[in-house]
Backbone as a chain_set.jsonl record, in Angstrom:
{"seq": "MNCNILNIHGYQGTSHNTTYQVLDEHCPGQVVSPQFDYDKYTPNNIVSILNRLVEAENIGVIVGTSLGGFFACCMNRNHEMPIILVNPCLLPFITLRQISDTYNFARYGKQLFELFGHHMGELDKRYISTIVGKSDEIIKHETTTKYFVGNKRWYEVNGGHHLEGTDELAVAFHDILTYYDKYLPEIQESETLRNF", "coords": {"N": [[31.608, 45.777, 84.76], [33.844, 47.937, 85.932], [36.601, 47.557, 87.434], [39.398, 46.633, 89.528], [40.351, 43.216, 89.622], [40.814, 40.516, 91.783], [42.393, 37.528, 91.335], [42.46, 34.274, 92.463], [44.261, 31.443, 92.306], [44.039, 27.797, 92.078], [45.0, 24.801, 93.973], [48.258, 23.729, 93.329], [48.144, 25.122, 91.015], [48.499, 27.863, 88.631], [49.234, 31.385, 88.545], [48.434, 32.473, 86.169], [46.149, 31.111, 85.281], [43.328, 29.448, 83.646], [41.056, 30.924, 84.392], [42.197, 33.445, 84.94], [43.098, 34.076, 82.327], [40.673, 34.279, 80.868], [39.37, 36.352, 82.264], [41.255, 38.417, 81.941], [41.156, 38.803, 79.197], [38.474, 39.439, 78.659], [37.366, 41.244, 80.514], [37.03, 44.527, 81.844], [39.439, 46.589, 83.562], [42.226, 45.855, 85.771], [43.672, 42.626, 86.234], [44.679, 41.179, 89.063], [46.854, 38.757, 90.068], [48.165, 36.749, 92.194], [50.873, 34.399, 92.721], [50.78, 31.372, 94.411], [52.407, 28.952, 96.396], [50.904, 26.504, 97.699], [51.816, 24.46, 99.25], [53.85, 25.524, 100.696], [53.2, 28.041, 101.804], [51.483, 29.052, 104.746], [47.992, 28.592, 105.509], [46.955, 30.779, 107.017], [48.853, 32.757, 106.438], [48.368, 33.105, 103.714], [45.763, 34.194, 103.746], [46.353, 36.622, 105.045], [48.075, 37.841, 103.162], [46.299, 38.074, 100.992], [44.352, 39.8, 102.094], [45.901, 42.139, 102.358], [46.489, 42.621, 99.647], [43.921, 43.159, 98.6], [43.392, 45.661, 99.713], [45.68, 47.206, 98.893], [45.674, 47.055, 96.095], [43.31, 48.127, 95.274], [40.992, 46.471, 94.934], [37.957, 45.308, 93.505], [36.451, 43.092, 92.914], [36.575, 39.666, 93.755], [37.895, 36.649, 92.611], [37.908, 33.192, 92.863], [39.397, 30.094, 92.209], [38.872, 26.675, 92.618], [40.836, 25.579, 95.26], [41.508, 28.201, 95.645], [38.976, 29.289, 95.705], [38.076, 28.651, 98.238], [39.715, 30.359, 99.76], [38.813, 32.77, 98.721], [36.252, 32.813, 99.817], [36.976, 33.183, 102.464], [37.721, 35.813, 102.297], [35.274, 37.005, 101.936], [34.035, 37.516, 104.363], [35.636, 39.502, 105.401], [35.608, 41.584, 103.573], [33.257, 43.521, 101.96], [32.347, 42.786, 99.071], [31.843, 41.729, 95.652], [32.192, 38.237, 95.038], [33.385, 35.682, 93.067], [33.111, 32.336, 92.593], [34.832, 29.603, 91.246], [34.43, 26.369, 90.43], [34.684, 25.735, 93.277], [36.666, 24.626, 96.035], [35.513, 23.928, 98.877], [35.787, 22.466, 101.149], [38.586, 22.005, 102.009], [40.193, 20.573, 103.81], [39.28, 18.045, 103.614], [39.115, 17.442, 100.823], [41.758, 17.936, 99.838], [43.171, 15.889, 101.065], [42.301, 13.76, 99.606], [43.279, 14.208, 97.041], [45.97, 14.892, 97.107], [49.298, 13.912, 97.726], [51.262, 15.331, 98.823], [50.546, 17.555, 100.358], [50.909, 19.213, 103.445], [49.35, 18.195, 106.009], [49.733, 17.886, 108.725], [50.97, 20.212, 109.447], [49.363, 22.287, 108.315], [46.652, 21.59, 108.344], [45.04, 22.07, 110.644], [44.854, 24.868, 110.627], [43.432, 25.283, 108.225], [40.997, 24.087, 108.922], [40.213, 25.725, 111.075], [39.968, 28.215, 109.762], [37.872, 27.558, 108.066], [35.818, 27.123, 109.967], [35.63, 29.678, 111.035], [34.925, 31.338, 108.876], [33.106, 30.159, 106.973], [30.544, 29.749, 108.001], [29.31, 32.188, 108.064], [28.879, 33.342, 105.553], [28.15, 35.913, 103.276], [25.812, 35.657, 101.133], [24.726, 37.349, 99.263], [26.761, 38.569, 97.964], [28.021, 36.589, 96.563], [28.716, 34.599, 93.725], [28.605, 31.705, 91.618], [30.412, 29.485, 89.528], [30.366, 26.407, 88.044], [31.82, 23.391, 86.768], [30.062, 21.106, 84.798], [30.873, 18.491, 84.753], [32.647, 18.067, 86.852], [35.198, 16.277, 88.239], [36.35, 16.155, 90.703], [35.23, 17.761, 92.786], [32.146, 17.522, 94.422], [29.677, 19.275, 93.635], [26.919, 19.397, 93.961], [26.375, 18.403, 96.497], [28.09, 19.697, 98.292], [29.044, 22.376, 97.544], [26.644, 23.7, 96.731], [25.279, 23.578, 99.133], [26.681, 25.349, 100.813], [26.924, 27.788, 99.329], [24.904, 27.955, 97.447], [22.824, 29.747, 95.309], [20.89, 32.179, 93.445], [22.664, 33.062, 91.519], [24.084, 30.952, 90.093], [25.983, 29.15, 87.975], [26.284, 26.672, 85.543], [28.662, 25.201, 83.552], [29.988, 23.616, 80.605], [32.383, 21.066, 81.08], [35.106, 19.843, 83.189], [36.808, 19.705, 86.349], [39.049, 21.252, 85.769], [38.518, 23.794, 84.003], [38.144, 24.882, 80.621], [39.053, 27.754, 78.646], [36.473, 28.729, 77.456], [33.903, 30.229, 75.349], [31.54, 30.005, 76.702], [32.296, 30.081, 79.403], [33.341, 32.671, 79.488], [30.999, 34.121, 78.963], [29.514, 33.524, 81.267], [31.08, 34.828, 83.243], [30.797, 37.444, 82.283], [27.996, 37.828, 82.548], [27.71, 37.648, 85.345], [29.356, 39.747, 86.272], [28.028, 41.884, 85.086], [25.584, 41.737, 86.433], [26.432, 42.435, 89.059], [27.359, 45.003, 88.549], [25.003, 46.288, 88.029], [23.35, 45.757, 90.312], [24.882, 45.923, 92.671], [25.142, 48.522, 93.922], [22.537, 48.731, 95.035], [22.529, 46.561, 96.81], [24.541, 47.334, 98.604], [23.425, 49.718, 99.545], [21.141, 48.778, 100.863], [22.388, 47.402, 102.908], [23.608, 49.514, 104.282], [21.32, 50.896, 105.157], [20.235, 48.933, 106.807], [22.085, 48.845, 108.845], [21.79, 51.332, 109.952]], "CA": [[32.09, 46.304, 86.017], [35.193, 48.416, 85.669], [37.37, 47.617, 88.684], [40.445, 45.624, 89.575], [39.879, 41.894, 90.023], [41.81, 39.638, 92.394], [42.225, 36.144, 90.916], [43.176, 33.354, 93.354], [44.317, 30.146, 91.624], [43.848, 26.597, 92.889], [46.134, 24.015, 94.448], [49.218, 23.371, 92.292], [47.816, 25.89, 89.81], [49.363, 29.004, 88.341], [48.565, 32.681, 88.588], [47.875, 32.741, 84.842], [45.266, 29.984, 84.993], [42.262, 29.709, 82.671], [40.234, 32.026, 84.9], [42.947, 34.673, 84.679], [43.116, 34.348, 80.892], [39.344, 34.727, 80.454], [39.142, 37.673, 82.86], [42.173, 39.377, 81.323], [40.725, 39.061, 77.818], [37.085, 39.883, 78.494], [36.864, 42.134, 81.555], [37.791, 45.765, 82.036], [40.177, 46.639, 84.823], [43.415, 45.019, 85.887], [43.525, 41.367, 86.96], [45.806, 40.947, 89.974], [46.828, 37.309, 90.225], [49.386, 36.29, 92.863], [51.242, 32.987, 92.639], [50.965, 30.76, 95.721], [52.766, 27.554, 96.555], [50.091, 26.139, 98.86], [52.574, 23.526, 100.08], [54.835, 26.274, 101.481], [52.55, 29.122, 102.557], [50.438, 28.603, 105.658], [46.698, 29.183, 105.173], [46.827, 32.103, 107.633], [49.685, 33.684, 105.661], [47.663, 33.385, 102.456], [44.676, 35.137, 104.06], [46.971, 37.93, 105.311], [48.539, 38.393, 101.883], [45.122, 38.461, 100.208], [43.777, 41.004, 102.705], [46.744, 43.284, 101.982], [46.309, 42.88, 98.214], [42.607, 43.791, 98.388], [43.533, 47.077, 100.051], [46.739, 47.868, 98.127], [45.413, 47.052, 94.646], [41.974, 48.675, 95.035], [40.231, 45.359, 94.367], [36.505, 45.45, 93.557], [35.868, 41.766, 92.751], [37.505, 38.575, 94.036], [37.566, 35.405, 91.921], [38.72, 32.098, 93.376], [39.22, 28.819, 91.528], [39.198, 25.495, 93.407], [41.274, 25.983, 96.598], [41.396, 29.663, 95.665], [37.599, 29.591, 96.075], [38.031, 28.617, 99.712], [40.303, 31.596, 100.265], [37.9, 33.86, 98.348], [35.201, 32.822, 100.84], [37.55, 33.81, 103.656], [37.705, 37.257, 102.043], [33.882, 37.456, 101.973], [33.722, 38.033, 105.702], [36.467, 40.674, 105.663], [35.421, 42.636, 102.574], [31.937, 43.476, 101.333], [32.495, 42.962, 97.626], [31.495, 40.515, 94.909], [33.11, 37.112, 94.981], [32.989, 34.684, 92.078], [33.761, 31.057, 92.863], [34.909, 28.733, 90.08], [34.691, 25.019, 90.943], [35.341, 25.963, 94.569], [36.986, 23.557, 96.988], [35.109, 24.561, 100.132], [36.18, 21.576, 102.251], [39.948, 21.609, 101.615], [40.764, 19.62, 104.75], [38.85, 16.727, 103.127], [39.446, 17.273, 99.402], [43.207, 17.841, 99.618], [43.605, 14.546, 101.491], [41.934, 12.82, 98.543], [43.953, 14.454, 95.761], [47.373, 15.265, 97.239], [50.201, 13.146, 98.581], [52.321, 16.222, 99.291], [50.078, 18.634, 101.234], [51.34, 18.978, 104.819], [48.205, 18.329, 106.903], [50.2, 18.02, 110.105], [51.322, 21.615, 109.655], [48.381, 23.255, 107.838], [45.285, 21.106, 108.449], [44.31, 22.75, 111.715], [44.56, 26.229, 110.173], [42.34, 25.205, 107.246], [39.765, 23.794, 109.635], [39.852, 26.921, 111.836], [39.48, 29.209, 108.797], [36.549, 27.091, 107.656], [34.882, 27.397, 111.054], [35.51, 31.119, 111.245], [34.408, 32.071, 107.72], [32.079, 29.549, 106.12], [29.213, 29.829, 108.588], [28.765, 33.533, 107.965], [29.025, 33.868, 104.2], [27.107, 36.823, 102.811], [25.531, 35.112, 99.804], [24.367, 38.416, 98.323], [27.972, 38.947, 97.246], [28.677, 35.404, 96.003], [28.236, 33.922, 92.524], [29.355, 30.458, 91.465], [30.496, 28.826, 88.222], [30.872, 25.046, 88.229], [31.853, 22.503, 85.621], [29.029, 20.065, 84.898], [31.509, 17.174, 84.892], [33.767, 18.173, 87.794], [35.533, 14.948, 88.736], [36.975, 16.266, 92.019], [34.315, 18.361, 93.761], [30.721, 17.181, 94.265], [29.044, 20.567, 93.889], [25.521, 19.235, 94.37], [26.261, 18.112, 97.927], [28.869, 20.588, 99.156], [29.047, 23.778, 97.123], [25.285, 24.253, 96.807], [24.905, 23.711, 100.539], [27.285, 26.545, 101.396], [26.78, 29.042, 98.578], [23.882, 27.884, 96.41], [21.942, 30.895, 95.2], [20.391, 32.424, 92.096], [23.767, 33.286, 90.585], [24.737, 29.642, 89.996], [26.153, 28.856, 86.553], [26.922, 25.407, 85.201], [29.249, 25.247, 82.219], [30.552, 22.342, 80.169], [33.764, 20.84, 81.482], [35.389, 19.208, 84.465], [37.364, 20.575, 87.383], [39.947, 22.192, 85.102], [37.732, 24.343, 82.897], [38.857, 25.516, 79.51], [38.63, 29.133, 78.411], [35.456, 28.725, 76.412], [32.976, 31.359, 75.292], [30.542, 29.763, 77.741], [32.879, 30.587, 80.646], [33.407, 34.13, 79.35], [29.628, 34.636, 79.093], [29.15, 33.424, 82.684], [31.74, 35.941, 83.928], [30.157, 38.683, 81.823], [26.677, 37.929, 83.176], [27.879, 37.894, 86.774], [29.882, 41.104, 86.473], [26.942, 42.797, 84.716], [24.656, 41.712, 87.555], [26.971, 43.231, 90.155], [27.411, 46.39, 88.111], [23.646, 46.813, 88.12], [22.701, 45.599, 91.613], [25.746, 46.125, 93.828], [24.756, 49.72, 94.695], [21.327, 48.434, 95.815], [22.921, 45.668, 97.904], [25.285, 48.118, 99.586], [22.503, 50.664, 100.159], [20.301, 48.052, 101.828], [23.257, 47.117, 104.054], [23.748, 50.764, 105.014], [20.049, 51.153, 105.831], [20.062, 47.934, 107.862], [22.987, 49.197, 109.945], [21.503, 52.695, 110.394]], "C": [[33.55, 46.671, 85.821], [35.943, 48.616, 86.984], [38.471, 46.573, 88.599], [39.887, 44.331, 90.165], [41.047, 41.12, 90.623], [41.476, 38.207, 92.023], [43.09, 35.253, 91.814], [43.122, 31.961, 92.724], [44.169, 28.993, 92.606], [45.155, 25.911, 93.268], [46.961, 23.519, 93.268], [48.894, 24.03, 90.953], [48.796, 27.031, 89.612], [48.542, 30.292, 88.357], [47.95, 33.054, 87.241], [47.022, 31.55, 84.384], [44.192, 30.378, 83.979], [41.396, 30.876, 83.108], [40.914, 33.36, 84.636], [42.869, 35.042, 83.2], [41.77, 34.882, 80.398], [39.072, 36.131, 80.994], [39.996, 38.736, 82.18], [41.714, 39.766, 79.92], [39.373, 39.759, 77.737], [36.601, 40.923, 79.5], [37.703, 43.4, 81.627], [38.491, 45.741, 83.39], [41.357, 45.688, 84.806], [43.083, 43.749, 86.661], [44.81, 41.146, 87.754], [45.763, 39.469, 90.34], [48.121, 36.812, 90.857], [49.609, 34.79, 92.673], [51.481, 32.461, 94.05], [51.45, 29.326, 95.567], [52.071, 27.113, 97.837], [50.782, 25.112, 99.763], [53.576, 24.251, 100.978], [54.226, 27.395, 102.316], [51.528, 28.536, 103.522], [49.115, 29.235, 105.228], [46.507, 30.577, 105.783], [47.668, 33.143, 106.908], [48.999, 34.065, 104.35], [46.543, 34.389, 102.691], [45.244, 36.53, 104.318], [47.437, 38.607, 104.033], [47.352, 38.874, 101.059], [44.46, 39.711, 100.775], [44.577, 42.248, 102.335], [46.578, 43.636, 100.512], [44.985, 43.576, 97.927], [42.709, 45.291, 98.645], [44.516, 47.786, 99.113], [46.41, 48.02, 96.647], [44.022, 47.571, 94.29], [41.076, 47.647, 94.347], [38.73, 45.606, 94.548], [35.769, 44.138, 93.433], [36.956, 40.737, 93.051], [37.002, 37.328, 93.333], [38.494, 34.321, 92.457], [38.375, 30.794, 92.696], [39.698, 27.693, 92.442], [39.616, 25.898, 94.823], [41.269, 27.504, 96.731], [39.987, 30.115, 96.017], [37.403, 29.567, 97.582], [38.572, 29.921, 100.277], [39.481, 32.823, 99.864], [36.76, 33.956, 99.359], [35.713, 33.421, 102.144], [37.549, 35.331, 103.51], [36.295, 37.831, 102.16], [33.54, 38.076, 103.317], [34.47, 39.33, 105.986], [36.166, 41.853, 104.758], [34.049, 42.48, 101.929], [32.083, 43.814, 99.862], [32.145, 41.65, 96.938], [32.622, 39.489, 94.91], [32.546, 36.11, 93.986], [33.809, 33.428, 92.339], [33.705, 30.186, 91.61], [35.33, 27.347, 90.565], [35.337, 25.068, 92.333], [35.521, 24.701, 95.404], [36.728, 24.124, 98.379], [35.404, 23.711, 101.364], [37.611, 21.089, 102.001], [40.58, 20.595, 102.545], [40.31, 18.201, 104.435], [39.369, 16.493, 101.711], [40.948, 17.118, 99.176], [43.765, 16.495, 100.06], [43.352, 13.52, 100.384], [42.788, 12.993, 97.289], [45.457, 14.7, 95.883], [48.124, 14.338, 98.185], [51.232, 14.062, 99.243], [51.853, 17.284, 100.277], [50.352, 18.274, 102.697], [50.179, 19.212, 105.793], [48.62, 18.49, 108.358], [50.478, 19.487, 110.431], [50.157, 22.562, 109.363], [46.925, 22.849, 108.061], [44.452, 21.831, 109.489], [43.941, 24.171, 111.301], [43.425, 26.237, 109.152], [41.006, 25.002, 107.949], [39.289, 25.013, 110.434], [39.333, 28.027, 110.916], [38.079, 28.845, 108.32], [35.517, 27.449, 108.724], [34.621, 28.878, 111.254], [34.764, 31.817, 110.111], [33.181, 31.46, 107.047], [30.671, 29.646, 106.698], [28.547, 31.173, 108.417], [28.974, 34.142, 106.587], [27.852, 34.779, 103.864], [26.827, 36.485, 101.348], [25.099, 36.172, 98.797], [25.555, 38.782, 97.451], [28.618, 37.773, 96.496], [27.942, 34.893, 94.768], [29.138, 32.72, 92.29], [29.273, 29.945, 90.037], [31.081, 27.443, 88.472], [30.861, 24.294, 86.908], [30.853, 21.374, 85.814], [29.634, 18.689, 85.164], [32.712, 17.216, 85.834], [34.003, 16.81, 88.439], [36.138, 14.966, 90.138], [35.989, 16.741, 93.087], [32.875, 17.957, 93.425], [29.906, 18.427, 94.627], [27.598, 20.444, 94.362], [25.394, 19.045, 95.876], [27.06, 19.059, 98.814], [28.701, 22.052, 98.757], [27.663, 24.398, 97.232], [24.848, 24.448, 98.253], [25.43, 25.023, 101.125], [26.956, 27.828, 100.651], [25.681, 29.026, 97.529], [22.959, 29.084, 96.435], [21.543, 31.091, 93.74], [21.496, 32.633, 91.076], [24.662, 32.043, 90.555], [24.79, 29.289, 88.517], [26.831, 27.508, 86.398], [27.398, 25.506, 83.762], [29.807, 23.875, 81.877], [32.009, 22.25, 80.618], [33.871, 20.222, 82.856], [35.957, 20.207, 85.458], [38.294, 21.63, 86.78], [39.248, 22.7, 83.846], [38.636, 24.928, 81.823], [38.27, 26.892, 79.271], [37.648, 29.259, 77.274], [34.641, 30.017, 76.425], [31.932, 31.229, 76.387], [31.033, 30.294, 79.1], [32.941, 32.117, 80.613], [32.024, 34.762, 79.511], [29.186, 34.591, 80.553], [29.791, 34.565, 83.472], [31.082, 37.27, 83.557], [28.808, 38.885, 82.507], [26.781, 38.273, 84.659], [28.358, 39.324, 87.02], [28.834, 42.157, 86.098], [25.913, 42.878, 85.835], [25.162, 42.608, 88.683], [27.052, 44.71, 89.787], [26.046, 47.054, 88.295], [23.117, 46.831, 89.55], [23.579, 45.846, 92.831], [25.401, 47.402, 94.598], [23.505, 49.485, 95.55], [21.661, 47.541, 97.017], [23.609, 46.475, 98.996], [24.387, 49.136, 100.277], [21.613, 49.974, 101.185], [21.102, 47.688, 103.072], [23.415, 48.364, 104.914], [22.483, 51.072, 105.796], [19.82, 50.196, 106.98], [20.92, 48.276, 109.081], [22.701, 50.571, 110.552], [20.746, 52.723, 111.691]], "O": [[34.389, 45.805, 85.572], [35.922, 49.699, 87.568], [38.472, 45.73, 87.702], [39.063, 44.35, 91.08], [42.134, 41.071, 90.047], [40.397, 37.715, 92.355], [44.3, 35.452, 91.913], [42.048, 31.368, 92.624], [44.175, 29.195, 93.82], [46.249, 26.369, 92.936], [46.419, 22.955, 92.318], [49.313, 23.557, 89.896], [49.79, 27.151, 90.328], [47.321, 30.275, 88.202], [47.033, 33.874, 87.19], [47.157, 31.058, 83.264], [44.16, 31.517, 83.513], [41.038, 31.726, 82.293], [40.278, 34.301, 84.161], [42.603, 36.194, 82.86], [41.725, 35.823, 79.605], [38.597, 36.998, 80.26], [39.514, 39.829, 81.88], [41.865, 40.915, 79.505], [39.149, 40.578, 76.846], [35.497, 41.443, 79.338], [38.926, 43.359, 81.49], [38.147, 44.939, 84.257], [41.468, 44.827, 83.933], [42.314, 43.781, 87.622], [45.884, 40.953, 87.185], [44.759, 38.982, 90.86], [49.073, 36.488, 90.147], [48.664, 34.021, 92.492], [52.279, 33.022, 94.801], [50.964, 28.582, 94.716], [52.589, 27.324, 98.934], [50.376, 24.919, 100.909], [54.098, 23.657, 101.922], [54.694, 27.667, 103.422], [50.785, 27.623, 103.159], [49.12, 30.315, 104.637], [45.955, 31.463, 105.13], [47.247, 34.292, 106.774], [49.049, 35.222, 103.932], [46.389, 35.334, 101.919], [44.676, 37.519, 103.856], [47.22, 39.804, 103.841], [47.394, 39.964, 100.488], [44.049, 40.59, 100.018], [44.0, 43.293, 102.033], [46.53, 44.814, 100.159], [44.93, 44.486, 97.1], [42.174, 46.095, 97.883], [44.206, 48.859, 98.594], [46.816, 48.995, 96.015], [43.598, 47.47, 93.139], [40.478, 47.925, 93.308], [38.289, 46.056, 95.605], [34.597, 44.049, 93.796], [38.11, 40.906, 92.657], [35.826, 36.981, 93.44], [39.711, 34.501, 92.503], [37.205, 30.421, 92.611], [40.805, 27.753, 92.978], [38.817, 26.511, 95.532], [41.047, 28.03, 97.822], [39.808, 31.202, 96.567], [36.649, 30.37, 98.132], [37.964, 30.52, 101.165], [39.456, 33.812, 100.596], [36.345, 35.057, 99.721], [34.965, 34.095, 102.853], [37.394, 36.051, 104.496], [36.133, 39.017, 102.45], [32.819, 39.072, 103.375], [33.98, 40.172, 106.739], [36.434, 42.999, 105.121], [33.725, 41.413, 101.407], [31.96, 44.97, 99.457], [32.151, 40.59, 97.564], [33.805, 39.812, 94.802], [31.375, 35.736, 94.058], [35.04, 33.454, 92.309], [32.65, 30.05, 90.99], [36.446, 27.166, 91.051], [36.413, 24.506, 92.538], [34.646, 23.837, 95.464], [37.613, 24.727, 98.986], [35.283, 24.186, 102.493], [37.829, 19.894, 101.802], [41.432, 19.821, 102.11], [40.898, 17.245, 104.94], [39.99, 15.467, 101.434], [41.369, 16.257, 98.403], [44.738, 16.012, 99.481], [44.09, 12.545, 100.243], [42.999, 12.032, 96.549], [46.157, 14.717, 94.87], [47.662, 14.024, 99.281], [51.983, 13.629, 100.117], [52.682, 17.868, 100.974], [50.059, 17.16, 103.132], [50.041, 20.306, 106.339], [47.933, 19.155, 109.133], [50.247, 19.941, 111.552], [49.974, 23.544, 110.083], [46.04, 23.701, 107.972], [43.294, 22.166, 109.245], [42.836, 24.631, 111.589], [42.551, 27.102, 109.205], [40.013, 25.651, 107.623], [38.093, 25.301, 110.466], [38.362, 28.703, 111.253], [37.211, 29.708, 108.187], [34.467, 28.011, 108.415], [33.511, 29.278, 111.605], [34.046, 32.787, 110.354], [32.301, 32.194, 106.596], [29.698, 29.626, 105.944], [27.336, 31.29, 108.606], [29.222, 35.343, 106.474], [26.699, 34.448, 104.14], [27.513, 36.962, 100.445], [25.107, 35.914, 97.594], [25.383, 39.251, 96.326], [29.656, 37.951, 95.86], [26.717, 34.77, 94.76], [30.295, 32.712, 92.71], [28.211, 29.963, 89.414], [32.163, 27.317, 89.045], [30.011, 24.525, 86.048], [30.806, 20.756, 86.878], [28.976, 17.821, 85.738], [33.684, 16.487, 85.636], [33.121, 16.26, 89.099], [36.411, 13.908, 90.705], [35.932, 16.17, 94.177], [32.45, 18.045, 92.273], [29.5, 18.606, 95.775], [27.111, 21.308, 95.091], [24.409, 19.479, 96.472], [26.73, 19.21, 99.99], [28.258, 22.87, 99.563], [27.516, 25.498, 97.763], [24.119, 25.392, 98.557], [24.714, 25.722, 101.842], [26.73, 28.861, 101.281], [25.536, 29.996, 96.786], [22.375, 29.402, 97.472], [21.837, 30.244, 92.897], [21.286, 32.404, 89.885], [25.831, 32.085, 90.938], [23.749, 29.145, 87.876], [27.839, 27.236, 87.049], [26.63, 25.853, 82.865], [30.067, 23.065, 82.768], [32.762, 23.221, 80.546], [32.889, 20.09, 83.586], [35.636, 21.395, 85.421], [38.316, 22.773, 87.236], [39.37, 22.115, 82.769], [39.739, 25.401, 82.095], [37.13, 27.167, 79.647], [37.965, 29.84, 76.236], [34.685, 30.789, 77.382], [31.486, 32.233, 76.942], [30.26, 30.887, 79.852], [32.626, 32.774, 81.605], [31.893, 35.82, 80.126], [28.546, 35.529, 81.029], [29.122, 35.204, 84.285], [30.841, 38.114, 84.42], [28.509, 39.978, 82.988], [26.02, 39.1, 85.164], [27.821, 40.024, 87.878], [28.766, 43.211, 86.731], [25.423, 43.961, 86.153], [24.418, 43.44, 89.202], [26.833, 45.573, 90.638], [25.951, 48.224, 88.666], [22.5, 47.812, 89.964], [23.055, 45.967, 93.938], [25.37, 47.369, 95.828], [23.424, 49.988, 96.671], [21.136, 47.746, 98.111], [23.298, 46.32, 100.177], [24.558, 49.399, 101.467], [21.359, 50.523, 102.257], [20.555, 47.666, 104.175], [23.362, 48.282, 106.141], [22.55, 51.463, 106.961], [19.276, 50.583, 108.015], [20.52, 48.021, 110.217], [23.307, 50.936, 111.559], [20.428, 53.799, 112.196]]}, "num_chains": 1, "name": "protein.A"}
């Protein structure tokens, strides 16, 4: 799939995370990867920035890792395009309380919960693929991730929450992008016919 990809990193991560490195090395198109300090940006500000980037950078695929996966799901409702979730943190108002002593829940918790309520109930799973680490020590994908986004494009790779840039990860991205390259026109055509 030859298009620009928006990469959204996780909490306390960097814009040049493992996902970025694999995509940059193995995928055609430019990888746009903004740096967020999730302790300083409000969740609503992040969604606004991402919406502007999708339009300004001609994004065709969105990839979100961990907390970035939550924000990628928020984009699913606003933009009909493929989304690839990597070890997604889909319940950040719970998970961040467990892993962070610094996240400002008093300031941002309500926004996370409202975004969850607004976006997660109406995910268009036709556009979502998921890659999870078999040994993720932070997210219980069997009970949360599969409930929200479980579908046929579910890949399990070796590793924990912080995946390494293995060939296995590169193959998963390749398979997913190949799938969308082949079937995205059919998905979009069926949507057009349904709305006709």
